[in-house]
Every structure is written in structure tokens, then in C-alpha cells.
N, C-alpha and C positions, 0 to 999 in steps of 0.2 A: 771889855773891862776897859771901865772908865776911872782917868785919874784926874782928879780936880785939875790939881797945880802940873800936870805933865801930855791932857788931852785922853785920847781914846787911848791904847799900850796895841798893836798888833806883832804877832807872835808869829815867828820866821818857822815855814811848815820847808821841809830839807829831806824828806822824808815819803814816799808816793806811799806807805801803809798806815802817815796819819791820819785822823780821820780830819778834814776839815774842805772847806770852798777854797783857801788861799793858791793864789800863783805859786806853786814848788818855785824853791831859791838856794841856793844858795847856801854853806852860813855865812858870810858875808852879808846878805841880802838881795841877788845881786838876782832875778830873777831865773832860771835856763829858760830857756826859749822852746826849746822841743818832748817839755814836758808840760802839758797841761790841768788842771784842776784837777780833780775830782766831781768841781759839780761844769767844767767847762765838757765831763769827755760822759755826762751823762750817767753817769753813775752813782746810782742811790744806794750804801753798804747800813746795813740792819746793823742800827746799833742795839747790843743787849747787856742789861743790868748786869754787875754781880751777882743778884739778886735771883736772875731768875737759873743762871748757870750754876748755883746754890741748890737751888731748886731740882736740876735736869739730874746732876750727877745723884743726889739721897734718891731721887729718885728709882733714875738704874740700879745701885744699890740693894737698893729693895726688892726690885723684882730678879737679881739677880740671886736675892737668898730666899725670897719663893721660889725659882727655876731646881733650888739643890732641897728647898721643899720639897718640890711637887717629882721628886727624883729620886731622892730617899723613901718618896711615899711608895712608888712604883717597884722599886730594888724588896720593897715588903710585901709586895699583893703579887707583883708580876717578875720573881727572878732574870726570867730564861732572859724580857723583852731590854735588858739596861743594863751596859755594857761597863762592869765594873773602875773601869778609868777613867768614862763623862765622870761615877758618881762623883770624885777623888779632883779630877779638875777639873768639874762646877762648883766644890765647897771650897777648895786654892784658888778661886775668880775672886768668889762668895767670902772667902776671910779676906784675899789682900783690898778690894773697894770697902772691910769694912774702913779698917787700917786705915787703911788710907782717905778718910773721908774723916779717922775716931781726931787724924795728924795736923791736919785742912783747919778743924775744929777747934783742937784746940791753938793752934798754930793765929788762929783767928782771935781768939780771948783772951791770946802774950798780949797779937800789936793793937784791938782794942784796950788795955790794963794798960798800955806804953802811950796809948795817944793823953788819955785820959788823967797818967797823976804826973802832977807838976812837980815839979825839981826846984 
């Protein structure tokens, strides 16, 4: 980040879980001698976007819904091959994932509304 009146701004990286290539430092900015940076270790962290997490979650939710549909069809066509507890468990998992997805979507919409609202 370049600020004309200050020059370049360097963030202090104090947690190894935080991404970056800078040497780990204490909160005062003094580098730790025994903890090399991720770039020095040759560690490449795969960065995923929020969009990819959402798409994966929706895909997983959809597969759970389809599993419930398949189990329900199997109960109707061949009831002896399916345990009723498996049907109940699959339905509960699918309902929970759908409920969680609805909650996340509602929170995203609310958050976006708060960000875009000027007060």
C-alpha cells in the first residue's frame, strides 16, 4: 500500500496463520528470530475466495437434498432395503443444511444493506 505523504505502509504480521511473506514479529514490530515467514519455509497457502466457499456449501446442500430424494424413492419402491432411521437422519441433515444456508444468505443480505446504506 502506497501513501504519498507517508511512503509505503508495512503491516506487522504477528500470527503464523495470517497470510503474507513478511517475517513474523511481536506486537512491537521486533522480528522473532526463531519463526521464519511462510515464504522462507516454501509454504504455499491455497487462497480460496468467499465465493468458492459459498458455491461449495450450496453444492453440498444440494447433494444432501438429492440424497434425501433418492432415499425416499427407495423407501417407496423397495422398503425392505432401507432403514427408516436412515431416512429420518438424511432428512434432518438436509433440513439443517437448508436452514443454515438460509441464515447465511439472510446475514449476507443484511450486511450488504448495512454497508451500502449511508447514514
